[in-house]
C-alpha positions as CSV (number, residue, x, y, z in Angstrom):
1,M,-40.0,-23.6,-0.3
2,V,-43.5,-23.1,1.1
3,N,-46.6,-23.1,-1.2
4,F,-48.9,-20.3,0.1
5,N,-52.2,-19.4,-1.5
6,V,-53.5,-15.9,-1.3
7,R,-56.7,-14.3,-2.7
8,F,-56.3,-10.9,-4.3
9,P,-59.0,-8.5,-5.3
10,D,-59.2,-8.3,-9.1
11,D,-57.9,-4.7,-9.2
12,L,-54.9,-5.5,-7.1
13,H,-54.1,-8.5,-9.1
14,A,-54.2,-6.4,-12.3
15,R,-51.8,-3.9,-10.7
16,V,-49.4,-6.6,-9.7
17,R,-49.6,-8.2,-13.1
18,A,-49.0,-4.9,-14.9
19,Q,-46.0,-4.1,-12.6
20,A,-44.6,-7.7,-13.2
21,A,-44.8,-7.2,-16.9
22,A,-43.1,-3.8,-16.7
23,D,-40.3,-5.3,-14.5
24,R,-40.1,-8.4,-16.8
25,R,-40.9,-10.8,-13.9
26,S,-43.5,-13.4,-13.3
27,V,-46.4,-12.4,-11.0
28,N,-45.0,-14.7,-8.3
29,S,-41.5,-13.2,-8.6
30,E,-43.0,-9.7,-8.5
31,I,-45.0,-10.5,-5.3
32,L,-41.9,-11.9,-3.6
33,H,-39.9,-8.8,-4.7
34,L,-42.6,-6.4,-3.3
35,I,-42.7,-8.3,0.0
36,E,-38.9,-8.2,0.3
37,V,-38.8,-4.5,-0.4
38,G,-41.7,-3.8,2.0
39,L,-40.1,-5.8,4.8
40,T,-36.7,-4.1,4.3
41,A,-38.3,-0.7,4.5
42,V,-40.1,-1.6,7.7
43,A,-37.2,-3.4,9.4
44,P,-33.8,-2.8,7.8
45,E,-31.0,-5.1,8.6
46,T,-28.5,-4.0,11.2
47,P,-25.4,-5.8,12.6
48,D,-27.4,-6.6,15.7
49,H,-30.4,-7.8,13.8
50,P,-29.5,-9.6,10.6
51,G,-32.7,-10.0,8.5
52,G,-34.2,-6.9,10.2
53,G,-35.8,-6.4,13.6
54,P,-39.5,-6.9,14.5
55,A,-41.8,-4.4,12.8
56,T,-43.9,-2.1,15.0
57,P,-47.2,-1.4,13.4
58,A,-48.9,2.0,13.7
59,P,-51.8,2.0,16.1
60,L,-55.2,1.3,14.6
61,C,-57.6,4.2,14.3
62,G,-60.6,2.7,12.5
63,K,-61.2,2.3,8.8
64,P,-58.9,4.2,6.4
65,D,-61.9,6.4,5.3
66,S,-63.3,7.0,8.7
67,P,-63.3,10.5,10.2
68,P,-60.7,11.3,12.9
69,Q,-61.8,10.5,16.5
70,V,-61.2,12.7,19.5
71,G,-57.6,12.3,20.6
72,D,-56.3,11.1,17.2
73,T,-53.1,12.7,16.2
74,P,-53.4,14.5,12.9
75,T,-51.3,13.1,10.0
76,P,-48.7,15.5,8.7
77,M,-49.1,16.4,5.0
């Protein structure tokens, strides 16, 4: 097993800690669970790609709160 240190903002750590308590898991187990769920949602397993295929990220369009630029595709609501 790999030991991996990550810095979390205080508010995100509090959210993960609260979710871990609600799910009766340790914070470490909750983070592993959330990563597994997230990766499965992005690249589900198929017979041709056990463990999932490579994820294709959405193109970057600036900061999340930046206004749309000319040529940006509007996000459906």
